Each structure stands twice: as C-alpha cells, then as structure tokens.
N, C-alpha and C positions, 0 to 999 in steps of 0.2 A: 232453584236447587239450594238446599241448606248446606252450610259449611261450618266446620269447627277448625279453628286454628290452634296448633300445638307449637309451643315455642320453648325450647330447652326443657322439654318434658320427657323424662325417661319412659313414661307409659304411652307415648305417642305411637300410633301404628306405623309400620314400615312403609315408606313411599313406594308406589308402584308406577309412578309416571313423573315426568318432568315436562312442563309446558312453558316455552319461552313467553314472557309477558313483559309489559311496559307499564310505567306510571308516568304522570306528567305533573310537574310543579309549575303552576301558572299563577302569576301575580298581576293584580290590577295596578292602576296608577297610584292608588293609596298605599300600596305595599301589602295588601291583603292577599292571602293564599286561597286558591280555589279548592274546596273540599267537597266530597260527596258523602252522604250517609247511606251506606250500603244495605241492601235488603238481605243478602245472603248471610251476613254475620253480624248485622246490627252495629257495625263500627264505622267511624269516620275515617276517610282515606283520601289519598290523591286519586283522581280519576285514572283509569287504565284498564288493561285487560290482556287477553291472550293474543298472541301473534298468529296470523293466518298464513297458510302457504300462499306463495305468490306475491307477498307484500315485502317491502323494505320495512325494517323496524320503525323508521321514522313515519312511514305511512300508517303503521299500526297505532302509533301515538295519536296522530291526527284523527284517525277514524274513531278510536275509543273515546277521546275527549268529546268529539262531536256527538257520538251516540249517547254518552252518559250525561252530558251537560248542555248540549246545544251550541257550544262555543267552537269557533274556528281558531286553531292555534298553529304556530310554526315552531318546530323544535330548534333550539339554538345551541344547546350544549348537553353533554352527557354528565349527569350528576354522579351516577355510580352504577355499579353492577352488584346485585344482591342475590347471593346463592347459598345462604346459610343452610347446610343440610339438617340443622336442628330446628328448622321451621318447616313444618308440613301442614297441609290443609287437607282435611278429610271431608269428602262430599258424600251425600246420602246415597249416591249410586255405587259406592264402593271405591271410587277413585281416591287415592291419597297422593297428592302432589308434593314434591320437594320444591321449595321456593327457588325460582329462577326469574329474576326481574331486572330490567334496566330502567333506570329513572332518568328522565330528560327534563331539563328546564325548558319551558316553552313560552313564547310570546303570544299574548292574546291579540288576534287580528280581526275578530268579528263575532257577531252573535250575542245573545243574551242568555244568562243561566236559566236552565229549566230542568226539572226532573224527567227521567225517561219512564218511570213507573214500573219497569221490569227489573232493573238493577239498582236504581237509586231512588230513595224516598225523599231526599232533600239535597239541594245543591246550594252552597253558601260560600261567600267570600268571608274569610276569617282573618282577623288581626293576629299576627304572631303572638301577641300578648295574651290572647284568649285560647290558645291551643290546649293549655292544661285543663280547661273546663270541659273538653270533649273526650270521649272514650276512643282512643286511637291505639291500635296494636303496636307493641314495641318495635317491630320490624318496619312498620310504616312510619313511625315517629323518627326512626333513624334516617330514613330517606328525606323526610321533611326537614329535619335538623341540618342535614348535609346541604339540601337545596337552599336553605336560608342563611347558611354560614357565609359571612362576608369574607372575601379574600381567598376563598377556596378556588384553586386553579386546576387541580388534578381530580379526576373522578375517583370515587371510592371503589376499591376492588375487594369485595368480600363475599 
C-alpha cells in the first residue's frame, strides 16, 4: 500500500485514524544504526510498525524488527513518544493517520539483517556520519537524533 507523508503542511488531509506504532533504534558493536529502506514511501527509517491487540508494546517492537529485518532484539529503554498532530500519513485506501509512535532503544541479540520483500527493500547498518546521505523523513530523523544523543536520560515527550 502506497503512502504519502505530510509534515507541517497546511494542505494535508485531515486525519481519520490514530494507530499506535513503534520504532526501534538498534546499534551494532561498531556503533552503526540499523535502518530499513521502506517500500511504501521510499524513505529510510528505523524498523517498526503498528501495535496489534493482545501485545505489549515491547512485544510489538520485537515482532516488527524481526519481521522487517530478521534480527532478534531486546528493548532496553524508551527513547521517546512522537505524537505530532502536524504529521499525517495518507494511504491509498483513504486512511489518513495522525502520527503516534513510541521509539525504543534495543539491544541486538541475534539474527542477521535481511530484507522482507513486502515492507523493506533494503536493510543496512549505517554509520551516524552517513545519515545525511540518506533520504529520511524529518520526524524519523528526530527519533534517530534522540536515540543517538549521548547523555539523554529522559524520553522525548512530543
């Protein structure tokens, strides 16, 4: 399903849904960050996705990372809560979602990166120095920057 992201755009359609979702900031021993190249909007992002009924949010993080990248992870801290009402995502089925995402820092515990073919066309470990070379949505870049910020002890609430 195709998607268009609107960010601080006065011509954005009005949201008609809110779906709790998660993203995961996972780093390897070299300090590189795990990113996926998404099929639906052709942008680079942290792995993640929608919360399913019957799951703890931490289970959603583990499931989404495994589905999208093949890696097993363990959530270790909340990076932040991202609920900007000026960021909406319009899908080709008519759904227009307001952003509602929790980002978790996760520890890589197993598996090897691989594309899933339905949501991700590439999975890559990226050096923080190379982030500016990739096309990343501003709201996703905010999460990445918060996750990489040394000394941050409190989650972002926004």
